[in-house]
N, C-alpha and C positions, 0 to 999 in steps of 0.2 A: 829603564830610564825614570829620570824620577820627574814627579808633576810639579807645574811652573805651579807662580800664584798665580796666576789665569785660573788653572786648571782643576784649583780645592772647590771643593761646596762651601756657600758660605757658614759663616758660622763653625766651624773645624778649624783645628788648629794645626799649621803648617810646622812638620818637623821631617829632622833632615835623616839621612842612613845612617850617618856618621855618629851619631852619640844621643839620638833620641831626643833630643833638644828641642823647645822651641826656637823656629830661625829669630834673629836681632832687628829690630827693626821692620816689626810688622805692621807698623800705623803710616810705613810710606805711600802705599798705593790704597787706592781706597777701590770700590767694585769694578767701576767704571773708568779706574785709568789713575795717575795721575794726579794731588792734589791742583790744585788754579794757583800758580805763581803768580806775584802781584806785580803788574805792570804787562803780563798777556806774554815777555819778550827773553826770554833766557839770554845770559850772559854770553852764551856761548859761540855766537854769529856776528855779522855785521850788523852795526843799527841800520835803522831805517835809510836815515840819511847818506851811507856809505852803498849802500844795497844799489843804487842806481847811479854812480858818480859822473859816467859819459852820458853824451847823448844819445840818443834812440837813435839805434836804424833799423831801417826796412829791410825786411828779406823777402826777393820773391819765392812764393814756396813752390811754383808752378815749372817743369821745366822749361827752357827755352824753346822758340818755337823756330824751327829750319829745317830744312830738308834733307831728309835723311836718304841713304845710299839705296833702301829698297822703293825708294819714291819715283829718284831719277835713274835707278839704271832701265826700266819700260822705256821712258822717255827717249832716253839715248840712245838705246836700240831700236825704236821705232823708226827715229828721225835719221838713225844711219843706214838701215833695209832704204825707206823714202830716199834718202841722196844717191844710194847705190842704184835704185830703180830707175830714179831720174837722170844719171851720169852715164849709164852703160849705154843706152840708145840713140844718146847725142853722141858721144867718143866713137864707138861701135856699129856699124851697119846691121842692122836688126830687121830690113826689110819692112815692107808697109805695117808690120804691127809694132813699131819702134815707137812712134808716136802714141798710141794709147799706152805702152808700158812705161814715157816718161810721164804720161799726165798722169796714170796712178803714182806713180813714184814721187809727182810734185803733190798729189792730192794725201800721199800717206806724210809726205816730211811737214804741211800745213797741219794737219792734222797733231803730229806731235809738237810742235811751236805751241797751238792752240792749248793742248794737255799739258805741256811747262806751264805755261803761262796762267793758265788756272792752280797748279799747284803752289807755285808761287806766291799766288794772290792770296791762296788760303794761310798760309805760311805767314802774311804780313807785309812782303814784299812788293816794291809796286816799281812801274817801270820811271827813269829817272826824266826828273820834270814834274812827276803828278805829284798831289799829297800822297799821304798816308789814307788806308782807309778808313772810315769813319770818325776821322778828322774835322770833318764839316767844310772844306777847303775847296775853291773848284779849283779844277787843270786850267792851265794858262792855253787861251787859242791858239797861239803861233805853235805852242809845243804839238796838239792833238793835230795840225795842220802840218807839221813837218814828219810826225809818225803816219798820218795818211798818205804824206806825198812817197815815202821811203819804200811801205807797201805799198802802193800803187804801181809805180814804178820797177818794182819787182817782179809783180805781179805780169803786167805787160811785158818783160822783158821774158820771163820763164815762158810765157803762150807764144811769144813770136818768135821763139827757139823751135821752142816743138812741133810747132806749125810748118817750120821750115823743112823736117824731116820728111813730109810730104811731097 
Protein backbone atom coordinates (compact mmCIF):
# COMPACT_ATOMS: atom_id res chain seq x y z
CA UNK A 1 0.00 0.00 0.00
CA UNK A 2 1.15 3.49 -0.77
CA UNK A 3 1.51 5.98 2.05
CA UNK A 4 -0.92 8.88 1.98
CA UNK A 5 0.07 12.55 2.43
CA UNK A 6 -0.38 12.41 6.21
CA UNK A 7 1.75 9.28 6.56
CA UNK A 8 4.98 10.88 5.27
CA UNK A 9 7.49 12.62 7.45
CA UNK A 10 7.81 16.39 7.24
CA UNK A 11 10.37 17.67 4.81
CA UNK A 12 10.37 14.54 2.66
CA UNK A 13 9.15 14.59 -0.87
CA UNK A 14 5.96 12.71 -1.77
CA UNK A 15 6.78 10.29 -4.58
CA UNK A 16 4.35 8.18 -6.57
CA UNK A 17 5.16 4.60 -7.52
CA UNK A 18 4.24 5.04 -11.19
CA UNK A 19 6.86 7.44 -12.47
CA UNK A 20 8.94 8.32 -9.44
CA UNK A 21 8.09 12.03 -9.78
CA UNK A 22 6.75 14.25 -7.01
CA UNK A 23 2.96 14.60 -6.88
CA UNK A 24 1.42 17.78 -8.19
CA UNK A 25 -0.55 19.96 -5.84
CA UNK A 26 1.90 19.45 -3.02
CA UNK A 27 0.98 22.73 -1.36
CA UNK A 28 -2.77 22.04 -0.90
CA UNK A 29 -2.41 20.45 2.51
CA UNK A 30 -0.60 21.80 5.50
CA UNK A 31 0.73 19.32 8.08
CA UNK A 32 -2.36 19.83 10.23
CA UNK A 33 -5.02 19.71 7.49
CA UNK A 34 -6.39 21.88 4.70
CA UNK A 35 -5.70 25.59 4.62
CA UNK A 36 -8.34 27.90 6.03
CA UNK A 37 -11.14 28.76 3.64
CA UNK A 38 -12.42 32.34 3.49
CA UNK A 39 -15.72 32.73 5.29
CA UNK A 40 -15.39 29.44 7.16
CA UNK A 41 -18.16 27.75 5.16
CA UNK A 42 -17.68 25.73 2.00
CA UNK A 43 -20.05 26.02 -0.91
CA UNK A 44 -20.89 22.31 -0.95
CA UNK A 45 -23.65 22.35 1.67
CA UNK A 46 -26.74 24.37 2.58
CA UNK A 47 -26.29 27.84 3.92
CA UNK A 48 -26.85 28.71 7.56
CA UNK A 49 -30.31 30.12 6.80
CA UNK A 50 -31.37 26.97 4.94
CA UNK A 51 -30.25 24.60 7.71
CA UNK A 52 -33.30 25.08 9.91
CA UNK A 53 -36.10 26.06 7.56
CA UNK A 54 -39.02 24.65 9.61
CA UNK A 55 -39.99 25.05 13.25
CA UNK A 56 -38.12 23.07 15.89
CA UNK A 57 -39.74 19.82 16.96
CA UNK A 58 -39.12 18.36 20.39
CA UNK A 59 -39.05 14.58 20.54
CA UNK A 60 -39.27 12.58 23.76
CA UNK A 61 -36.33 10.21 23.95
CA UNK A 62 -37.63 8.12 26.84
CA UNK A 63 -40.00 5.27 25.97
CA UNK A 64 -43.65 5.79 26.70
CA UNK A 65 -44.61 4.62 30.17
CA UNK A 66 -47.23 1.90 30.04
CA UNK A 67 -47.97 -1.42 31.69
CA UNK A 68 -46.24 -4.36 30.02
CA UNK A 69 -47.52 -7.94 29.82
CA UNK A 70 -44.92 -9.19 32.31
CA UNK A 71 -46.27 -6.64 34.81
CA UNK A 72 -49.90 -7.52 34.22
CA UNK A 73 -49.65 -11.33 34.12
CA UNK A 74 -49.00 -11.96 37.84
CA UNK A 75 -51.66 -9.43 38.84
CA UNK A 76 -54.27 -11.05 36.61
CA UNK A 77 -53.30 -14.56 37.77
CA UNK A 78 -53.55 -13.57 41.43
CA UNK A 79 -56.93 -11.93 40.86
CA UNK A 80 -58.23 -15.02 39.02
CA UNK A 81 -57.11 -17.41 41.78
CA UNK A 82 -58.59 -15.18 44.46
CA UNK A 83 -61.92 -14.81 42.70
CA UNK A 84 -62.17 -18.57 42.17
CA UNK A 85 -61.37 -19.18 45.83
CA UNK A 86 -64.10 -16.69 46.75
CA UNK A 87 -66.70 -18.03 44.31
CA UNK A 88 -66.40 -21.82 44.72
CA UNK A 89 -67.27 -22.04 48.43
CA UNK A 90 -70.23 -19.78 47.73
CA UNK A 91 -71.44 -21.87 44.81
CA UNK A 92 -70.79 -25.35 46.24
CA UNK A 93 -71.09 -26.73 49.73
CA UNK A 94 -67.62 -26.89 51.27
CA UNK A 95 -68.74 -27.64 54.81
CA UNK A 96 -67.38 -25.65 57.73
CA UNK A 97 -64.21 -24.55 55.94
CA UNK A 98 -66.09 -22.78 53.12
CA UNK A 99 -66.22 -19.44 54.94
CA UNK A 100 -62.49 -19.50 55.61
CA UNK A 101 -61.64 -20.32 51.98
CA UNK A 102 -64.03 -17.64 50.72
CA UNK A 103 -62.54 -14.99 53.02
CA UNK A 104 -59.02 -16.01 51.94
CA UNK A 105 -60.10 -15.69 48.29
CA UNK A 106 -61.57 -12.25 49.02
CA UNK A 107 -58.32 -11.22 50.67
CA UNK A 108 -56.28 -12.41 47.66
CA UNK A 109 -58.59 -10.51 45.29
CA UNK A 110 -58.15 -7.33 47.31
CA UNK A 111 -54.36 -7.80 47.29
CA UNK A 112 -54.40 -8.19 43.49
CA UNK A 113 -56.53 -5.05 43.15
CA UNK A 114 -54.10 -3.07 45.31
CA UNK A 115 -51.12 -4.44 43.42
CA UNK A 116 -52.69 -3.49 40.10
CA UNK A 117 -53.57 -0.02 41.35
CA UNK A 118 -50.00 0.52 42.57
CA UNK A 119 -48.52 -0.66 39.26
CA UNK A 120 -50.85 1.60 37.29
CA UNK A 121 -50.04 4.57 39.50
CA UNK A 122 -46.30 4.09 39.01
CA UNK A 123 -46.81 4.16 35.26
CA UNK A 124 -48.78 7.40 35.53
CA UNK A 125 -52.42 6.27 35.30
CA UNK A 126 -54.97 7.72 37.70
CA UNK A 127 -58.50 6.88 38.71
CA UNK A 128 -61.19 8.74 36.75
CA UNK A 129 -61.92 12.04 38.45
CA UNK A 130 -58.50 12.32 40.12
CA UNK A 131 -55.80 14.73 38.87
CA UNK A 132 -52.53 13.48 37.39
CA UNK A 133 -49.85 12.58 39.89
CA UNK A 134 -47.51 15.50 40.54
CA UNK A 135 -49.83 18.06 38.94
CA UNK A 136 -50.58 19.75 42.26
CA UNK A 137 -54.34 19.53 41.75
CA UNK A 138 -56.62 18.29 44.52
CA UNK A 139 -59.23 15.59 43.90
CA UNK A 140 -62.86 16.57 44.10
CA UNK A 141 -64.39 15.52 47.43
CA UNK A 142 -67.49 14.12 45.71
CA UNK A 143 -65.36 11.70 43.68
CA UNK A 144 -63.53 10.54 46.82
CA UNK A 145 -66.84 9.93 48.62
CA UNK A 146 -68.26 8.05 45.61
CA UNK A 147 -65.23 5.73 45.44
CA UNK A 148 -65.36 5.17 49.21
CA UNK A 149 -69.06 4.29 49.08
CA UNK A 150 -68.57 1.82 46.24
CA UNK A 151 -65.67 0.07 48.00
CA UNK A 152 -67.59 0.04 51.31
CA UNK A 153 -70.75 -1.43 49.77
CA UNK A 154 -68.80 -4.16 47.96
CA UNK A 155 -66.91 -5.05 51.16
CA UNK A 156 -70.11 -5.22 53.23
CA UNK A 157 -71.86 -7.41 50.64
CA UNK A 158 -68.87 -9.77 50.42
CA UNK A 159 -68.57 -10.15 54.19
CA UNK A 160 -72.34 -10.61 54.51
CA UNK A 161 -72.33 -13.33 51.86
CA UNK A 162 -69.43 -15.17 53.48
CA UNK A 163 -71.04 -14.84 56.93
CA UNK A 164 -74.19 -16.53 55.59
CA UNK A 165 -72.10 -19.65 54.81
CA UNK A 166 -71.97 -20.47 58.53
